[in-house]
C-alpha positions, 0 to 999 in steps of 0.5 A, a space after each residue: 523537522 529532524 528526521 534522525 531516527 531514535 535509537 530504538 527505531 533505528 535498531 528495529 529498522 536494522 533488524 528488519 533489514 537483516 531479516 529481509 536480506 538473510 531470510 526473505 530475499 533468498 526465497 525469491 530465487 527458488 521457483 517453488 516459493 511462488 504461487 500461480 499468481 506470482 506471489 509468495 506461496 501461502 504455506 511458505 508465507 505462514 512459515 515466514 510469518 511465524 519466524 517474524 513473530 518469533 523475532 519480535 518484528 510483527 505488525 510494527 504499525 499497530 499498538 503494543 496492546 494489540 500485538 504490534 510494535 507501536 511505531 509512529 508514521 515516521 518510524 514506519 517509513 524507515 522500517 517499511 522501506 527496508 522490508 520493501 526491498 523484497 518482493 515478499 517483504 511487506 506481507 511477511 511482516 503484515 505490512 502489505 496493502 490492503 490489510 495495512 490500510 484497513 488495520 490503520 483505519 479500524 484502529 483509529 476509528 473503530 469502537 472497542 467491540 469492532 476492534 475486538 471482532 474485526 481488527 484483532 484477527 487481521 493484526 494476528 494474521 488469522 484473516 485477510 481483509 479488503 476495502 470495497 470502494 471502487 466501482 465500474 463506470 459510471 460509478 465511483 473511481 477517483 471521485 467518490 461522489 459518483 458512488 452508485 452502490 446503495 445502503 438502505 436502512 431497514 430497522 436496525 439493519 442496512 441492505 446493500 445493493 450494487 457492484 464494486 471492482 478492482 477490489 484488492 485481495 477480494 478472493 482471499 479476504 474474510 473481513 471487508 470494509 465497504 463504502 456505500 451511498 446512504 443519501 444524496 448529500 454531497 459531503 455526507 452521502 456515504 457511509 462505511 460498513 463492515 461485513 465478513 465473507 460468510 454473510 449471504 447477499 454478495 458474490 465475487 463475479 470474477 477475479 479480474 486478469 491484470 498485467 500482474 503480478 498480483 497480491 494474494 486474493 487478486 483484484 475482484 469484481 463484486 456484486 451485492 444483492 440485498 446484503 444485510 448488515 446490522 447497524 452495529 457493523 457500521 463504521 463511524 457515523 452515518 454520512 461519515 464514509 468519505 471521512 473514513 475513506 480520507 483517513 484510510 487513504 491518507 496513510 495508505 498512500 504514504 505507506 505505498 511510498 515507503 514500500 516503493 522506495 525500498 523496491 526502487 533501492 533494490 532495483 538499483 542495487 541489482 543494477 549496481 552489482 551488474 555494472 560494477 562487474 560487467 566490462 564494455 569497451 575496455 572499462 567497467 560499465 560503472 566507469 562510463 560517464 553515461 552510466 554514471 549519469 543514469 545512476 546519479 539521477 535515480 539515486 537523487 530521485 530516490 532521496 527526494 522521494 524519501 524526504 517527501 515521504 518522511 515530511 508527510 509522515 512527520 506531519 501525519 504524526 502531528 495529527 495533520 491530514 498532510 494532503 499536500 505532502 502525501 499527494 506530492 510524495 505519491 506522485 514523485 515516488 510512484 514515478 521514481 519507482 518506475 524510473 528506477 526499475 526501467 533504468 536498472 533494466 536498461 543497465 542490465 540489458 537482456 539479463 534485466 529483461 529476463 526472469 534471471 532477475 526480479 526486475 521484470 516482475 518489478 517493472 510490471 508491478 511498478 506500472 500500477 503505482 501511478 494508478 493505485 490510491 489515486 492516479 498521478 493526475 488526480 493528485 496534481 489536481 489536488 496540488 493545483 487546487 491547494 496552490 490556487 487557494 494558498 498562492 505563496 503560502 503553498 510553500 510556507 514553513 508550516 
């Protein structure tokens, strides 16, 4: 595995880095850039997105024939890391969750008619989207087999009833991907559907308050009461909902890691700038051995996370599900992000804990990383199961 970037990908990465550093990061310092949910103001976002498009940096994960830049997963890893350095970065390039994962799923498994109707508006940035799978207890969370929302066939339509919650982006989304139970079959009991916000038969019960900060559209609780979905809005075959979920989440978990690595690097850059200038007990802070240990430990953890992420990306590019690699990256990078931000706050002292830097925003954001798209403990269970099945071959040179 050679992770050297091609000249074309490296040139794109550098352009994304320059645009993020010179145009997007400076916006964070202006209080007027923020909305009431601690994200970039929507009208400002549209202005920045227009500039991204004009620079030819838009939607790098999508095929060129659909308006993207046609990057493979390894190329995405390098570019997402750069845009992830800004709190406003990923959404500015149309590479933020949940749109990112939804676009990747629709591009991979949708029919051409479905791509024209449901995918292209998301790629173009005309609509936002959401993925509705998680349910309140006793429904499905990390275990999709517990899903209670049902889809019953009614001629050439389906009737959906049930509840979902913590649906990211739900209040802003116009296009939704919904997973519901269509039979009691353990492996083929779920099916994926498409619907849009204008269809009757569903409602947002509440926008769930969270520690924050929030993505645009928040995290919502939805109720379905005889939502009617035509069969041509079914995604993949009946009974392939679990497969659709696995296809989406495999890459989506890894793109989280890509963005988080950028944020971890940004946190450490803020800390490095501070300890380089700040003096204590007759020395610059960075000259103290204890500070050097803290910086070195996080720098190494970030590099390990990059290698895990890039190996998983390489395997996905080979057509593998890369479940083992994605789980390892998800565990390590989510924990590294929290460690990096926590260390940066410790090194910056009271200034890091204040709102004079974005570190406190990052700290609250980072806590969710060990929960979203599968808690760390679930991924450790996956690794343990794979290890028990493979034993020494768990470490084989695949």
